C-alpha positions as CSV (number, residue, x, y, z in Angstrom):
1,X,80.4,185.9,62.0
2,X,83.1,184.9,59.8
3,X,85.5,186.5,62.1
4,X,84.5,184.2,64.9
5,X,84.5,180.9,62.8
6,X,88.0,181.9,61.7
7,X,89.2,182.5,65.1
8,X,87.6,179.1,66.3
9,X,89.5,177.5,63.5
10,X,92.7,178.9,64.0
11,X,92.5,178.1,67.8
12,X,91.2,174.7,67.2
13,X,94.3,173.6,64.9
14,X,96.6,175.2,67.4
15,X,95.4,173.0,70.0
16,X,95.5,169.8,67.4
17,X,99.2,170.4,66.4
18,X,100.4,171.8,69.7
19,X,99.5,168.9,71.7
20,X,97.7,166.3,70.0
21,X,98.5,163.3,67.5
22,X,99.9,165.9,64.7
23,X,102.6,167.4,67.2
24,X,106.3,167.0,66.2
25,X,106.5,165.4,69.8
26,X,103.5,164.4,71.4
27,X,104.7,163.3,74.9
28,X,107.3,165.9,74.7
29,X,110.3,163.8,75.7
30,X,112.8,162.9,73.1
31,X,115.6,160.6,74.7
32,X,113.4,159.4,77.0
33,X,111.1,158.0,74.6
34,X,114.1,156.4,72.6
35,X,115.2,154.8,76.0
36,X,111.5,154.0,77.1
37,X,111.5,152.1,73.6
38,X,114.8,150.4,74.0
39,X,113.8,148.9,77.3
40,X,110.5,147.6,76.1
41,X,112.7,146.0,73.2
42,X,114.9,144.5,75.7
43,X,112.1,143.4,78.1
44,X,110.4,142.0,74.7
45,X,113.6,140.1,74.0
46,X,114.0,138.6,77.3
47,X,110.3,137.5,77.4
48,X,110.7,135.7,73.8
49,X,113.9,134.3,74.8
50,X,112.0,133.1,78.4
51,X,109.1,131.6,76.0
52,X,111.7,129.7,73.8
53,X,113.5,128.1,76.7
54,X,110.3,127.2,78.3
55,X,109.1,125.7,74.8
56,X,112.3,123.8,74.5
57,X,112.0,122.3,78.0
58,X,108.5,121.4,77.1
59,X,109.5,119.8,74.0
60,X,112.3,117.9,76.0
61,X,109.7,116.8,78.5
62,X,107.2,115.5,75.9
63,X,110.3,113.8,74.2
64,X,111.0,111.8,77.8
65,X,107.4,111.2,78.1
66,X,106.9,109.6,74.6
67,X,110.0,107.6,75.3
68,X,108.9,106.4,78.7
69,X,105.5,105.6,77.2
70,X,106.7,103.7,74.2
71,X,109.0,101.8,76.7
72,X,105.9,100.9,79.0
73,X,103.8,100.0,75.9
74,X,106.6,97.6,74.7
75,X,106.9,96.0,78.2
76,X,103.2,95.5,78.0
77,X,103.1,94.1,74.4
78,X,105.6,91.6,75.5
79,X,103.7,90.7,78.8
80,X,100.5,90.5,76.7
81,X,102.2,88.2,74.1
82,X,103.5,85.9,77.1
83,X,99.8,85.6,78.5
84,X,98.8,84.9,74.8
85,X,101.2,82.0,74.6
86,X,100.3,80.7,78.1
87,X,96.6,81.0,76.9
88,X,97.5,79.0,73.9
89,X,99.3,76.5,75.6
90,X,96.7,75.9,78.0
91,X,93.8,75.5,75.3
92,X,96.4,72.8,73.7
93,X,96.5,71.0,77.1
94,X,92.4,71.2,77.6
95,X,92.2,69.7,73.7
96,X,94.5,66.9,75.2
97,X,92.3,66.6,78.2
98,X,89.2,66.4,76.4
99,X,90.4,63.3,74.6
100,X,91.3,61.7,77.8
101,X,88.7,60.8,80.6
102,X,89.2,63.8,82.8
103,X,87.8,65.9,79.9
104,X,85.0,63.7,79.7
105,X,84.1,64.1,83.4
106,X,84.5,67.7,83.3
107,X,82.3,68.1,80.0
108,X,79.8,65.8,82.0
109,X,79.9,68.2,85.3
110,X,79.5,71.3,83.0
111,X,76.5,69.8,81.3
112,X,74.9,68.8,84.7
113,X,75.4,72.7,85.5
114,X,73.5,73.6,82.4
115,X,70.9,71.3,83.1
116,X,70.6,72.9,86.5
117,X,70.7,76.2,85.5
118,X,68.0,75.7,82.8
119,X,65.9,74.0,85.3
120,X,66.0,77.0,87.7
121,X,65.7,79.8,84.9
122,X,62.5,77.9,83.7
123,X,61.1,77.7,87.3
124,X,61.6,81.5,88.0
125,X,60.2,82.2,84.4
126,X,56.9,80.2,85.3
127,X,56.5,81.7,88.7
128,X,56.4,85.1,87.1
129,X,54.2,84.3,84.5
130,X,51.5,82.6,87.0
131,X,51.7,85.5,89.2
132,X,50.8,87.7,86.1
133,X,47.9,85.3,85.5
134,X,46.9,85.6,89.1
135,X,47.1,89.3,89.2
136,X,45.0,89.3,85.9
137,X,42.2,87.2,87.3
138,X,41.9,89.2,90.3
139,X,41.5,92.5,88.2
140,X,39.2,90.8,85.3
141,X,41.8,91.7,82.8
142,X,41.2,89.1,79.7
143,X,43.9,90.6,77.6
144,X,46.3,90.2,80.4
145,X,45.1,86.3,80.7
146,X,45.5,85.8,77.2
147,X,49.1,87.2,77.3
148,X,49.8,85.2,80.3
149,X,48.7,82.0,78.2
150,X,50.8,83.0,75.5
151,X,54.0,83.5,77.5
152,X,53.6,80.3,79.3
153,X,53.3,78.4,75.9
154,X,56.6,80.1,74.3
155,X,58.3,79.5,77.8
156,X,57.4,75.8,77.6
157,X,58.7,75.6,73.9
158,X,62.0,77.3,74.6
159,X,62.5,75.0,77.8
160,X,61.7,71.9,75.7
161,X,64.3,73.1,73.1
162,X,66.7,74.0,75.8
163,X,66.4,70.5,77.1
164,X,66.8,68.9,73.7
165,X,70.0,70.6,73.2
166,X,71.3,69.6,76.4
167,X,70.2,66.1,75.7
168,X,72.3,66.4,72.4
169,X,75.4,67.4,74.5
170,X,75.1,64.0,76.4
171,X,74.7,62.1,73.7
172,X,77.5,63.6,72.1
173,X,79.5,62.8,75.3
174,X,78.5,59.1,75.6
175,X,80.1,58.1,72.2
């Protein structure tokens, strides 16, 4: 039995050292291995050079894009500044118009439009509240009837307040 174990271990060691990881030249190629390594190194260097060139090109492109963007931003800023100046000039002119009769006429027209808008808004809200009230009466829902009455009260107060503001604007215009 010892003999077989010894024989088996010698065969095993022979196999490992002859062909495996521990062999002096595992692939069996001396010069070819060196040439293969040099070829790989050359390919690796070429790859690195190519990557470096691509990186430089990319940086150059990004730099140009950045410069172009800055130029566009500058032009946009100048355009906005010009528009802002024109807007300020227009506001200044409008202030002068307000002092004149033209300004008062425009303001009166605006007040009339506000009044008309408010009337339309009030009528629509009243119609909605009335519809809620009708539906609640049909379904005999007393809570909904109370809510509708409360909404009607709130809407009339809101409408009165709005009319008072518009009247104040009219009085300010008359002065």
